[in-house]
BAFI-3210 file (N, C-alpha, C; in Angstrom, 3 decimals, decimal comma, padded with zeros to 6 digits):
// residues 307
n [1|2|3|4|5|6|7|8|9|10|11|12|13|14|15|16|17|18|19|20|21|22|23|24|25|26|27|28|29|30|31|32|33|34|35|36|37|38|39|40|41|42|43|44|45|46|47|48|49|50|51|52|53|54|55|56|57|58|59|60|61|62|63|64|65|66|67|68|69|70|71|72|73|74|75|76|77|78|79|80|81|82|83|84|85|86|87|88|89|90|91|92|93|94|95|96|97|98|99|100|101|102|103|104|105|106|107|108|109|110|111|112|113|114|115|116|117|118|119|120|121|122|123|124|125|126|127|128|129|130|131|132|133|134|135|136|137|138|139|140|141|142|143|144|145|146|147|148|149|150|151|152|153|154|155|156|157|158|159|160|161|162|163|164|165|166|167|168|169|170|171|172|173|174|175|176|177|178|179|180|181|182|183|184|185|186|187|188|189|190|191|192|193|194|195|196|197|198|199|200|201|202|203|204|205|206|207|208|209|210|211|212|213|214|215|216|217|218|219|220|221|222|223|224|225|226|227|228|229|230|231|232|233|234|235|236|237|238|239|240|241|242|243|244|245|246|247|248|249|250|251|252|253|254|255|256|257|258|259|260|261|262|263|264|265|266|267|268|269|270|271|272|273|274|275|276|277|278|279|280|281|282|283|284|285|286|287|288|289|290|291|292|293|294|295|296|297|298|299|300|301|302|303|304|305|306|307]
n.u [001,031|000,321|002,085|000,116|-000,260|000,388|003,438|003,330|005,820|005,220|004,139|001,495|-000,521|-001,820|-003,937|-003,648|-004,714|-005,730|-003,093|-002,211|-004,140|-003,651|-002,197|000,477|003,004|005,760|006,812|007,757|005,109|004,295|006,450|005,345|002,539|003,298|004,296|002,150|000,436|001,970|002,055|-000,564|-000,565|-000,170|-001,156|-000,466|002,133|005,282|006,454|004,390|001,549|002,461|004,070|007,305|010,238|013,321|014,543|012,840|014,302|016,573|018,384|016,468|014,331|012,088|011,024|010,649|008,297|006,902|006,267|004,611|002,192|001,257|-000,424|001,238|002,808|004,798|006,791|006,927|009,517|011,055|010,472|010,970|013,716|013,017|011,287|013,025|015,066|013,247|012,982|015,424|015,608|014,218|015,349|017,289|016,375|016,451|015,029|014,070|017,043|018,807|020,999|023,800|023,880|021,965|019,996|018,037|015,398|014,254|013,760|011,734|012,211|011,633|012,204|012,746|012,902|012,680|010,199|009,257|008,266|010,969|011,093|012,069|013,268|015,280|017,351|018,910|019,877|022,656|023,534|026,636|027,662|026,749|028,316|029,308|027,614|026,379|024,918|023,004|023,015|021,196|021,553|020,470|022,044|022,962|024,979|026,654|026,897|028,573|031,336|031,744|031,298|033,363|035,647|034,945|034,358|031,461|028,325|027,712|024,856|024,223|025,646|025,208|021,933|022,593|023,708|021,889|019,833|021,418|021,908|018,747|018,834|020,320|019,039|016,971|017,745|019,168|023,154|025,341|028,364|029,212|029,119|027,815|027,855|025,807|026,367|024,401|024,330|023,316|025,311|027,419|029,047|029,255|030,752|031,530|033,971|035,353|037,150|037,198|037,045|037,661|036,965|038,821|039,520|042,469|044,911|047,216|048,424|046,049|047,010|047,649|046,343|045,034|041,600|041,826|043,038|042,807|043,001|044,306|047,103|048,768|047,702|046,234|046,934|044,182|043,321|044,108|042,913|042,365|041,938|043,905|043,496|043,852|042,548|042,528|042,574|041,273|042,163|040,303|040,074|037,125|036,344|035,400|032,473|032,034|031,261|028,695|029,077|026,056|025,399|026,380|024,531|022,110|022,895|022,390|020,100|018,327|017,794|016,544|014,600|012,851|012,200|010,792|008,268|007,320|006,704|004,415|002,697|001,997|002,117|004,075|006,346|009,012|012,619|014,406|017,167|019,796|023,330|024,389|023,194|021,104|022,070|022,207|019,548|017,431|017,787|016,272|015,935|013,906|010,644|008,913|009,378|008,229|006,513|007,668|009,125|007,239|006,126|008,129|008,454|005,652|006,685|007,800|010,665|013,423|014,208|017,259|019,584|022,269|025,992]
n.v [-000,864|002,417|005,642|007,002|008,809|011,928|012,851|014,921|017,329|017,712|015,427|014,082|013,250|013,540|013,414|013,800|016,026|017,426|018,375|019,875|022,117|023,015|025,762|026,268|025,877|023,139|022,129|022,998|023,991|023,796|021,397|019,881|019,550|017,941|016,041|014,612|014,625|012,823|010,283|009,534|008,645|006,437|003,371|003,094|003,024|001,198|-000,289|-001,419|-003,921|-007,104|-007,261|-007,903|-006,140|-005,299|-003,079|-004,054|-006,510|-005,663|-004,680|-004,106|-006,908|-007,129|-004,712|-004,101|-005,493|-005,010|-001,897|-002,652|-003,689|-002,575|000,290|003,611|006,128|008,987|012,144|014,760|015,592|013,588|012,094|013,673|013,047|010,857|012,187|013,965|012,658|011,458|014,133|014,724|012,467|012,855|015,205|014,568|012,714|011,397|011,916|008,611|007,221|007,087|007,519|008,564|006,061|003,890|004,867|004,103|005,315|004,758|002,271|-000,613|-003,627|-007,192|-010,600|-014,172|-016,397|-019,288|-019,482|-017,226|-013,590|-011,152|-007,571|-004,601|-001,309|000,588|003,073|004,585|003,196|002,519|001,600|002,306|002,984|000,574|-001,677|-001,197|-001,749|000,368|000,671|002,914|004,071|006,194|008,119|010,260|011,839|013,271|016,290|016,240|013,305|012,853|012,230|009,775|008,555|009,438|008,568|005,689|004,360|003,358|002,560|-000,606|-001,774|-000,338|-000,988|-004,067|-003,105|-002,330|-004,411|-006,232|-005,289|-005,036|-007,503|-008,192|-006,550|-008,233|-010,637|-009,997|-009,288|-007,392|-006,220|-005,644|-003,999|-002,110|-000,784|002,408|004,140|007,354|009,328|012,374|015,043|018,435|020,038|018,560|016,298|012,710|009,972|006,578|005,454|007,519|010,888|013,210|016,629|017,808|019,044|019,127|019,910|020,778|021,278|020,381|019,047|016,466|013,198|010,871|007,971|005,398|005,476|007,699|006,388|006,238|008,739|010,924|012,846|015,964|017,054|020,720|023,666|025,898|028,073|029,800|029,266|032,202|030,518|028,642|026,178|024,815|024,988|022,560|021,533|018,337|015,859|012,747|009,205|007,444|004,062|001,934|000,346|-002,960|-006,307|-008,056|-012,095|-013,956|-016,250|-015,756|-013,389|-014,695|-016,646|-014,544|-013,284|-015,280|-016,459|-014,227|-013,031|-015,834|-015,990|-012,801|-013,367|-015,918|-014,121|-012,303|-014,617|-016,217|-014,186|-014,433|-013,197|-011,714|-012,500|-010,219|-007,664|-007,954|-006,623|-004,811|-003,448|-002,672|-000,793|001,590|001,155|001,388|003,638|006,338|005,980|004,336|003,108|001,986|001,206|001,012|-001,056|-003,115|-003,198|-004,067|-006,302|-007,941|-007,811|-009,096|-011,520|-011,838|-010,889|-008,588|-005,775|-005,056|-002,705|-003,330|-002,755]
n.w [-000,254|-000,532|000,897|002,765|004,948|006,340|008,576|011,219|012,596|015,107|015,793|015,810|012,994|009,960|007,356|003,371|002,181|004,768|005,488|003,678|003,685|006,248|008,075|009,280|008,163|007,194|005,275|002,266|000,217|-002,535|-003,152|-001,599|-002,617|-005,185|-003,823|-003,016|-005,396|-006,374|-005,370|-005,088|-007,406|-007,232|-007,715|-010,570|-011,057|-011,081|-008,729|-007,067|-005,953|-006,019|-008,030|-008,922|-009,056|-010,445|-008,478|-006,286|-005,382|-004,266|-001,276|001,530|001,868|003,706|004,094|001,144|001,072|003,286|002,651|000,575|001,234|003,636|004,560|005,366|007,760|007,062|006,866|005,233|004,155|004,182|001,937|-000,112|-001,485|-003,331|-004,629|-005,919|-007,589|-009,330|-010,530|-011,850|-013,677|-015,491|-016,358|-017,952|-019,542|-022,914|-026,342|-028,196|-030,675|-033,781|-035,345|-035,310|-033,416|-031,974|-029,154|-026,265|-023,823|-020,354|-020,994|-020,797|-019,591|-019,339|-017,615|-016,762|-014,010|-012,871|-013,369|-012,115|-012,675|-013,576|-013,566|-015,211|-015,169|-018,092|-017,512|-019,161|-022,560|-025,338|-028,423|-029,607|-032,575|-033,557|-032,648|-029,610|-026,633|-024,358|-021,254|-018,961|-015,916|-013,865|-011,043|-007,941|-005,530|-002,464|-001,617|000,170|000,013|-001,796|-001,555|-000,861|-003,061|-004,849|-003,382|-002,786|-005,316|-006,982|-005,262|-003,584|-003,821|-006,048|-008,139|-008,329|-008,733|-011,707|-012,772|-012,903|-014,456|-016,357|-017,177|-017,474|-020,367|-021,933|-021,874|-023,466|-025,987|-026,606|-026,155|-023,950|-023,211|-021,524|-018,499|-016,899|-014,274|-012,880|-010,832|-009,819|-008,041|-006,798|-007,239|-008,528|-011,373|-011,186|-012,217|-012,948|-014,172|-015,003|-014,937|-012,126|-010,662|-007,111|-004,315|-001,304|002,281|004,055|005,979|005,060|001,536|000,128|001,287|-001,628|-000,717|001,228|001,331|-000,485|-002,417|-005,484|-006,290|-009,367|-010,244|-009,089|-006,051|-006,490|-004,766|-003,953|-002,644|000,418|003,758|006,541|009,063|008,442|007,420|004,134|000,430|-001,769|-004,703|-006,789|-008,333|-009,317|-010,401|-011,078|-010,167|-013,030|-013,526|-012,692|-014,833|-014,365|-015,098|-016,728|-014,448|-012,513|-011,413|-011,912|-009,477|-007,277|-007,838|-006,993|-004,587|-003,053|-005,018|-004,861|-001,894|-001,817|-003,789|-002,293|-000,122|-000,851|-002,051|000,030|002,412|003,460|006,320|004,973|006,269|008,829|007,631|005,888|008,145|007,782|005,590|007,226|009,062|007,608|006,760|008,523|010,405|010,153|006,968|006,715|006,149|007,407|009,481|012,116|012,024|011,173|013,791|015,736|014,745|015,384|018,435|018,589|018,028|020,450|019,994|020,102|018,044|017,553|016,210|014,457|015,787]
ca.u [-000,122|001,170|001,802|-001,143|-000,496|001,666|003,849|003,735|006,877|004,585|003,609|-000,093|-000,785|-003,040|-004,379|-002,793|-005,652|-005,576|-001,543|-002,401|-004,497|-002,431|-001,545|001,749|003,708|006,584|007,350|007,434|004,300|004,316|007,125|004,307|001,332|003,976|004,481|000,848|-000,513|002,848|001,611|-001,708|-000,909|000,763|-001,614|-000,280|003,359|006,106|006,579|003,025|001,280|003,071|005,401|008,558|010,658|014,689|014,578|012,259|015,546|017,597|018,119|015,645|013,304|010,811|010,710|009,903|007,115|005,959|005,524|003,321|001,004|000,941|-000,515|002,431|003,279|005,837|006,891|007,076|010,824|011,648|009,986|011,571|014,913|012,445|010,915|014,458|015,384|012,326|013,206|016,609|015,778|013,082|016,136|018,694|016,023|016,103|013,991|014,778|017,672|018,987|021,953|024,963|023,880|020,421|020,029|016,668|015,303|013,323|013,679|010,971|012,009|011,459|012,182|011,925|013,609|012,066|008,395|008,891|008,725|011,264|011,065|013,077|013,419|016,987|017,304|019,678|020,985|022,343|024,730|027,385|028,122|026,760|029,300|029,486|026,524|026,430|024,246|023,662|021,967|021,551|021,168|020,536|022,917|023,182|026,507|027,373|027,426|029,181|032,433|032,224|031,582|034,150|036,543|035,325|033,177|029,628|027,861|027,538|023,312|023,923|026,745|024,314|021,273|022,968|024,072|020,598|019,316|022,756|021,254|017,949|019,382|021,230|017,814|015,779|018,539|020,458|024,449|025,752|029,962|029,998|027,635|028,024|026,730|026,447|025,842|023,793|024,092|023,244|027,157|028,360|028,472|030,445|030,344|032,101|035,003|035,773|037,899|036,466|037,652|036,770|037,919|039,618|039,804|043,355|046,271|048,422|048,120|045,722|048,021|047,369|046,795|043,776|040,767|042,524|044,372|042,049|043,665|045,378|048,241|049,460|046,602|046,357|046,337|043,494|042,898|044,662|042,021|042,998|041,742|044,833|043,024|043,986|041,708|043,013|041,462|042,313|041,155|039,934|039,650|036,519|036,230|034,960|031,555|032,479|029,886|028,799|028,275|024,641|025,516|026,460|023,079|020,863|022,742|022,342|018,535|017,096|017,024|015,895|013,052|012,004|011,540|009,727|007,551|006,452|005,997|003,708|001,391|001,941|002,309|005,125|007,215|010,812|013,435|015,321|018,093|021,864|023,897|025,321|021,498|020,171|023,262|021,834|018,348|017,075|017,562|015,907|015,551|012,942|009,079|007,710|010,596|007,476|005,560|009,193|009,565|005,630|006,123|009,231|007,709|005,019|007,418|008,917|011,868|013,530|014,968|018,695|020,901|024,066|026,747]
ca.v [000,164|003,495|006,496|007,627|009,906|012,683|012,608|016,296|017,368|017,649|013,999|013,764|011,939|014,130|013,140|014,647|017,357|017,691|018,733|020,956|023,293|023,702|027,077|025,679|025,159|022,533|021,641|023,852|023,683|023,275|020,382|018,955|019,015|017,598|014,813|013,953|014,446|011,460|009,587|009,525|008,036|005,098|002,568|003,298|002,954|-000,360|-000,657|-001,845|-004,776|-008,373|-006,914|-008,200|-005,317|-005,373|-002,383|-004,665|-007,339|-004,699|-003,667|-004,878|-007,253|-006,709|-003,207|-004,266|-006,286|-004,182|-000,951|-002,794|-004,393|-001,731|002,048|003,654|007,494|009,529|013,210|015,164|015,709|012,316|011,628|014,547|012,457|010,120|013,284|014,495|011,254|011,750|015,396|014,312|011,540|013,752|016,488|013,624|011,867|011,655|010,894|007,865|008,227|006,012|007,744|007,323|005,319|003,686|004,920|003,648|005,916|004,376|001,174|-001,439|-005,059|-008,181|-011,989|-015,082|-016,550|-020,255|-018,991|-015,503|-012,715|-009,869|-006,311|-003,586|-000,153|000,889|004,352|004,784|002,377|002,718|000,716|002,804|002,147|-001,055|-002,254|-001,057|-001,296|001,064|000,725|004,006|004,035|007,570|008,251|010,973|011,849|014,343|016,654|015,583|011,900|012,214|011,929|008,131|007,929|009,386|008,172|004,319|003,712|003,174|001,415|-001,900|-002,086|-000,154|-002,037|-004,907|-003,309|-002,076|-005,472|-006,940|-004,098|-005,448|-009,258|-008,254|-006,774|-009,490|-011,290|-009,368|-009,121|-006,095|-006,218|-004,919|-004,072|-001,110|000,147|003,446|004,860|008,335|010,317|013,802|016,155|019,857|020,435|017,667|014,781|011,858|008,528|005,680|005,094|009,065|011,433|014,395|016,942|017,518|019,961|019,415|021,327|020,292|021,889|019,558|018,420|015,294|012,000|009,632|006,699|004,975|006,173|008,622|005,572|006,491|010,310|011,343|013,860|016,400|018,454|022,284|024,652|026,757|029,243|029,401|030,353|032,157|029,419|027,232|025,418|025,360|024,362|021,864|020,862|017,549|014,866|011,291|008,504|006,650|003,099|001,311|-000,636|-004,250|-006,549|-009,739|-013,135|-013,945|-017,365|-014,251|-012,511|-015,737|-016,952|-013,587|-013,044|-016,266|-016,814|-013,074|-013,513|-016,295|-015,086|-011,406|-014,347|-016,183|-013,504|-012,126|-015,421|-016,510|-013,162|-014,602|-011,518|-011,736|-012,050|-008,868|-007,394|-008,003|-005,972|-003,777|-002,877|-002,372|000,382|002,642|001,535|001,482|005,003|007,532|005,812|002,930|003,502|001,108|000,789|000,893|-002,350|-004,405|-003,837|-004,516|-007,778|-008,521|-008,228|-010,414|-013,264|-011,620|-010,517|-006,613|-005,416|-003,868|-002,187|-003,768|-001,675]
ca.w [-000,292|-000,670|001,232|003,041|006,262|006,358|009,920|011,488|013,490|016,442|016,222|015,015|011,836|008,999|005,600|002,177|002,237|005,874|005,569|002,495|004,521|007,426|008,079|010,230|007,012|008,069|004,545|001,185|-000,200|-004,004|-003,000|-000,598|-003,461|-005,857|-003,470|-002,764|-006,199|-006,922|-004,672|-005,319|-008,859|-006,643|-008,574|-011,881|-010,707|-011,330|-007,908|-006,353|-005,524|-006,417|-009,287|-008,718|-010,514|-009,883|-007,012|-005,371|-005,152|-003,477|-000,264|002,182|001,308|004,627|004,055|000,562|001,373|004,586|001,762|-000,441|001,768|004,421|004,912|006,365|007,910|006,902|007,251|003,184|003,793|004,190|001,011|-000,874|-002,100|-004,033|-006,174|-006,582|-008,046|-010,421|-011,675|-012,445|-014,683|-016,545|-017,042|-018,527|-020,837|-024,620|-027,169|-028,690|-031,859|-034,432|-036,251|-035,474|-032,213|-031,506|-028,025|-025,494|-022,549|-019,847|-021,368|-020,174|-020,040|-018,374|-017,872|-015,906|-013,350|-011,834|-013,521|-011,483|-013,681|-013,136|-014,833|-014,602|-016,219|-018,014|-017,307|-020,550|-023,333|-026,185|-028,977|-030,169|-034,325|-033,486|-031,926|-028,365|-026,211|-023,267|-019,766|-018,202|-014,986|-013,028|-009,113|-007,236|-004,514|-001,603|-002,375|001,633|000,451|-002,737|-001,399|-000,891|-004,640|-005,369|-002,708|-003,406|-006,935|-006,736|-004,055|-004,385|-004,196|-007,854|-009,125|-008,227|-009,810|-012,565|-013,248|-013,184|-015,768|-018,279|-017,737|-018,298|-021,374|-022,501|-022,001|-024,676|-027,525|-026,290|-026,189|-022,786|-023,052|-020,709|-017,946|-016,468|-013,273|-013,154|-009,747|-009,910|-007,096|-007,502|-007,523|-009,645|-011,674|-010,719|-013,162|-013,021|-014,979|-015,301|-013,745|-011,722|-010,007|-005,881|-003,563|-000,523|002,828|004,588|006,043|004,185|000,459|000,569|000,416|-002,529|000,001|002,295|001,189|-001,785|-003,562|-006,525|-006,903|-010,068|-010,568|-007,954|-005,524|-006,304|-003,682|-004,703|-001,366|002,050|004,776|007,426|010,259|008,420|006,352|002,959|-000,430|-002,317|-006,236|-006,738|-009,084|-008,849|-011,281|-010,350|-010,758|-013,819|-013,056|-013,721|-015,259|-013,622|-015,674|-016,354|-013,712|-010,734|-011,281|-011,371|-008,358|-006,429|-007,979|-007,213|-003,254|-002,987|-005,747|-003,986|-000,622|-001,903|-004,092|-001,062|001,002|-001,335|-002,307|001,334|003,774|005,297|005,749|004,737|007,495|008,614|006,270|006,741|008,982|006,514|004,841|008,229|009,666|006,960|005,795|009,699|010,966|009,044|005,668|006,763|006,008|007,525|010,852|013,105|011,338|011,453|015,223|016,040|013,789|016,100|019,358|018,824|018,598|021,574|019,898|020,039|016,929|018,037|015,512|014,671|016,166]
c.u [000,802|001,033|001,010|-001,282|000,488|001,718|004,008|004,463|006,214|004,066|002,761|-000,005|-002,021|-002,642|-003,729|-003,763|-005,527|-003,977|-001,669|-003,072|-004,065|-001,821|-000,098|002,634|005,333|007,298|006,679|006,191|003,713|004,991|005,888|003,235|002,152|004,429|003,510|000,178|000,471|002,256|000,252|-002,376|-000,061|000,287|-000,901|001,451|003,940|005,850|005,700|002,681|001,939|004,039|006,439|009,615|012,320|014,778|014,276|013,502|016,869|017,567|017,368|014,265|011,915|010,364|009,965|008,665|006,101|005,536|004,139|001,868|000,105|000,732|000,330|002,294|004,450|005,885|007,748|008,681|011,464|011,090|010,694|012,848|014,383|012,103|011,943|014,886|014,189|012,460|014,200|016,732|014,966|014,121|017,160|018,205|015,681|015,635|015,126|015,654|018,427|020,618|022,917|025,336|022,731|020,704|018,193|016,436|014,278|012,900|012,591|011,104|011,829|011,609|012,096|012,954|012,496|010,865|008,207|009,049|009,797|011,495|011,939|012,750|014,422|016,586|017,997|019,941|020,765|023,527|025,501|027,790|027,689|027,539|029,683|028,014|026,973|025,132|023,928|022,685|022,038|021,286|021,856|021,112|023,159|024,658|027,199|027,672|028,371|030,675|032,509|032,064|032,923|035,544|036,701|034,694|031,841|029,412|027,651|026,397|023,552|024,695|025,582|022,927|021,498|023,280|023,067|020,104|020,474|022,037|020,325|017,933|019,548|020,325|017,218|017,131|019,297|022,254|024,842|027,551|030,167|028,647|028,244|027,045|026,795|025,721|025,775|023,752|023,793|024,586|027,565|027,925|029,448|030,022|031,367|033,035|035,493|036,376|037,440|036,932|036,711|037,766|038,268|040,114|040,690|044,357|047,269|047,795|047,773|046,818|047,201|047,579|045,495|042,771|040,901|043,053|043,607|042,668|044,791|046,207|048,061|048,159|047,115|046,094|045,314|043,128|043,492|043,270|042,562|042,633|043,034|044,842|043,239|042,871|042,156|041,573|042,350|041,356|041,320|039,531|038,204|036,415|035,427|033,734|031,697|031,200|030,238|028,420|026,546|024,636|025,447|025,349|022,173|021,188|022,594|020,531|017,724|016,777|016,017|014,342|012,191|011,062|010,660|008,578|006,761|005,662|004,466|002,493|001,176|001,761|003,016|006,197|009,187|011,399|013,911|016,526|019,413|022,353|024,279|024,019|021,059|021,253|022,271|020,360|017,112|016,951|017,460|015,536|014,743|011,437|008,538|008,841|009,536|006,490|006,624|009,506|008,475|005,844|007,333|008,765|006,408|005,117|008,152|010,627|012,520|014,535|016,020|019,205|022,237|025,032|027,922]
c.v [001,197|003,787|007,176|008,503|010,525|012,751|014,295|016,250|017,558|015,971|013,019|013,717|013,139|013,184|014,113|016,338|018,392|019,227|019,765|022,282|023,683|024,690|027,208|025,101|024,821|022,228|022,720|023,038|023,707|022,072|019,551|018,651|018,217|016,181|013,895|013,845|012,832|010,025|008,810|008,736|006,841|003,596|001,737|002,731|001,489|-001,028|-000,822|-003,318|-005,848|-008,233|-007,313|-007,530|-005,299|-004,835|-003,040|-006,393|-007,179|-004,785|-004,466|-005,469|-007,365|-005,647|-002,995|-004,898|-005,241|-003,146|-001,641|-003,072|-003,502|000,375|002,496|005,367|008,109|010,987|013,602|014,785|014,642|011,401|012,785|013,662|011,500|011,284|013,615|014,087|011,593|012,958|015,637|013,675|012,153|014,811|015,445|012,587|012,287|011,353|009,908|008,411|007,240|006,368|008,737|006,562|004,671|004,063|004,974|004,617|005,228|002,795|000,112|-002,685|-005,980|-009,695|-012,899|-016,082|-018,067|-020,175|-017,711|-014,924|-011,622|-008,857|-005,355|-002,346|000,365|002,627|005,210|003,794|003,097|002,052|002,022|002,291|000,763|-001,845|-002,379|-000,813|-000,795|001,176|001,548|003,982|005,844|007,143|009,755|011,203|013,091|015,010|016,270|014,062|011,410|012,379|010,429|007,885|008,019|008,838|006,366|003,525|003,975|002,395|000,367|-002,572|-001,637|-000,898|-003,282|-004,454|-003,666|-003,232|-006,412|-006,119|-004,927|-007,018|-008,954|-007,566|-007,026|-010,448|-011,173|-008,387|-008,020|-006,745|-005,311|-004,903|-003,401|-001,087|000,980|004,194|006,172|009,111|011,838|014,101|017,610|020,245|020,390|016,904|014,035|010,281|007,863|005,657|006,689|009,451|012,935|014,819|016,879|018,186|019,816|019,843|020,912|021,048|021,477|019,184|016,961|014,149|011,204|008,439|006,210|005,096|007,220|007,851|006,040|008,607|010,134|012,681|014,217|017,396|019,379|023,033|025,941|028,094|028,520|030,137|030,580|031,392|028,358|026,477|025,348|024,343|023,740|021,592|019,685|016,580|013,529|010,631|007,524|005,326|002,373|000,171|-001,918|-004,655|-008,143|-010,516|-013,226|-015,615|-016,212|-014,308|-013,785|-015,949|-016,044|-013,195|-014,397|-016,551|-015,601|-013,109|-014,915|-016,440|-013,888|-012,538|-014,878|-015,187|-012,776|-013,162|-015,558|-015,541|-013,740|-013,477|-012,202|-012,017|-010,526|-008,645|-007,667|-007,241|-004,712|-002,685|-001,920|-000,796|001,353|002,716|001,698|002,926|005,704|007,372|004,644|003,762|003,550|000,482|000,636|-000,481|-003,227|-004,283|-004,630|-006,064|-008,849|-008,807|-008,911|-011,458|-013,151|-011,584|-008,644|-006,969|-004,419|-003,712|-002,847|-002,438|-001,606]
c.w [-000,126|000,434|002,063|003,896|006,285|008,326|010,502|012,443|014,532|017,252|015,773|013,420|011,010|007,456|004,759|002,177|003,523|006,174|004,377|003,063|005,431|006,903|008,754|009,195|007,566|006,557|003,167|000,419|-001,647|-003,713|-002,506|-001,957|-004,845|-005,052|-003,492|-004,112|-007,031|-006,588|-004,432|-006,826|-008,346|-007,321|-009,675|-012,147|-011,038|-009,905|-006,616|-006,936|-005,782|-007,346|-008,251|-009,884|-009,632|-008,531|-006,137|-004,316|-004,311|-001,964|001,146|001,880|002,541|004,671|002,581|000,310|002,315|003,219|001,228|-000,051|003,014|004,454|005,671|006,614|007,517|006,641|005,490|003,705|003,524|003,066|-000,679|-002,033|-003,492|-005,326|-006,596|-007,836|-009,646|-011,124|-012,230|-013,311|-015,852|-017,392|-018,120|-019,548|-021,980|-025,485|-027,732|-030,214|-032,394|-035,058|-035,000|-034,493|-031,868|-029,793|-027,643|-024,366|-021,546|-020,619|-020,478|-020,823|-019,226|-019,084|-016,958|-015,844|-013,218|-012,102|-012,861|-012,512|-013,133|-014,177|-014,214|-016,006|-016,622|-018,317|-018,884|-021,487|-024,726|-026,771|-030,060|-031,638|-034,425|-033,394|-030,388|-027,493|-024,708|-022,687|-019,191|-017,228|-014,631|-011,440|-008,466|-005,817|-003,655|-001,418|-001,045|001,276|-000,831|-002,910|-001,813|-002,135|-005,037|-004,731|-002,862|-004,407|-006,141|-005,871|-004,558|-004,939|-005,895|-008,239|-009,185|-009,128|-011,129|-013,765|-013,855|-014,617|-016,798|-018,031|-018,244|-020,132|-022,400|-022,857|-023,218|-025,929|-027,256|-025,730|-024,670|-022,995|-022,245|-019,909|-017,106|-015,584|-012,961|-011,637|-009,716|-007,894|-007,227|-007,628|-008,692|-010,102|-011,545|-011,565|-012,867|-014,193|-015,965|-014,171|-013,373|-010,535|-008,456|-004,804|-002,415|000,959|004,026|004,546|005,266|002,910|001,016|000,069|-000,792|-002,011|000,529|001,005|-000,233|-002,775|-005,036|-007,061|-008,039|-009,555|-008,951|-007,476|-005,310|-005,384|-004,681|-004,418|000,006|003,171|006,224|008,873|009,680|007,479|004,975|001,560|-001,330|-003,804|-006,235|-007,199|-009,078|-009,876|-010,894|-010,976|-011,956|-012,994|-013,478|-013,926|-015,086|-014,941|-015,122|-014,657|-012,203|-010,610|-011,242|-009,501|-006,986|-006,543|-007,325|-005,851|-002,700|-003,490|-005,376|-002,733|-000,880|-002,528|-003,314|-000,605|000,494|-001,417|-001,017|002,555|004,385|004,949|006,396|006,201|007,359|007,829|006,623|007,571|008,210|005,990|006,268|009,383|009,059|006,439|007,827|010,740|009,916|007,581|005,363|007,096|007,237|008,997|011,831|013,513|011,729|012,855|015,504|015,618|014,897|017,775|019,694|018,613|019,505|021,281|019,841|019,147|017,513|016,546|015,538|014,699|014,870]
res [m|p|w|t|t|v|l|c|p|e|g|q|q|r|n|f|d|e|c|l|a|c|d|r|e|c|f|d|l|e|i|r|e|a|l|f|e|r|e|r|h|w|q|a|r|e|h|t|g|d|r|i|s|v|t|a|l|l|g|c|l|r|a|t|y|l|e|r|v|t|a|y|a|a|a|p|e|s|q|w|w|s|l|r|g|e|l|i|h|r|l|v|e|r|p|d|m|d|n|p|y|l|r|r|s|e|l|r|l|q|a|t|i|d|g|h|v|v|s|g|r|l|d|n|y|r|l|r|f|l|e|c|g|v|l|k|d|w|k|s|v|g|d|t|g|l|h|y|i|i|y|a|g|a|k|p|e|h|l|w|q|a|n|i|y|a|w|l|a|r|q|n|g|y|r|v|d|r|i|e|i|a|y|l|s|l|m|q|v|v|k|t|g|r|v|v|p|f|v|e|f|m|n|n|p|p|p|k|s|g|k|r|r|h|m|i|g|t|p|r|l|v|r|a|h|p|s|g|k|k|q|w|q|c|f|y|r|i|p|e|a|p|i|y|d|d|q|t|i|i|e|f|v|t|p|r|l|h|t|l|a|q|a|f|s|t|g|t|l|p|p|v|a|d|d|d|t|r|r|w|k|c|n|g|y|c|r|v|r|a|q|c|e|a|e|e|q|s|h|g|r|v|l|t|l|p|t]
***
């Protein structure tokens, strides 16, 4: 079920119309209108009911299931990231073209594993000069989180997502020779396999070691601040996104697919996510945490966060 109730800063819950009529604005009115209008068309969206999309197979399967079958309350600001990503996708989408390369935007594909249909929508696919198939996936990211991508490359869950898309493409006759994942913030675009500039604030030149192992060239002093901190312009080469073979994808997808399909058919709640997922998901990013904790309590268990 969709997001149906607004969680106010004071703790009370309101429906969308009540939220829009409130004279104590806690989040921009026009943004709330856009969020609510988007949610009212929930039934027409891909990630609904018992449909199993590529996105549904990633992250916390329990949260995916509960979000499908439970009406939940959430603060408008917690939903902004999703709308932000949709807006960015609309900016970079381009109409289908033929020459000098075949390009497809928002390409919907599906394939079957063990009798279960898996569907996905590729952000961008192009066949350059009929010789090189490039699958591209756009990601919206906050400016404060951009340095994680610059230091370490694409997030593991995004690599899996893009590779499952690549598998779908291959099952439907599209060759994939390269995967590109582009992270878009309001300040910068960072893409796998490319060199990007990044400003560091340190007293001394940043060393090319540890988390900065992908730095290339020599840091350039841009500005010295009265506090003693110095502003350095550095260049980083973001690692290429690897391409996983079909067997690797099937081995990754199959147990998750069975777990989610069983949940939709029998109501069996998927297990809690692994510790790495729960570290970032449970605090601030889970819209159904209350329902998850209630389920654990009904079985005499306490859901504690991993350290």
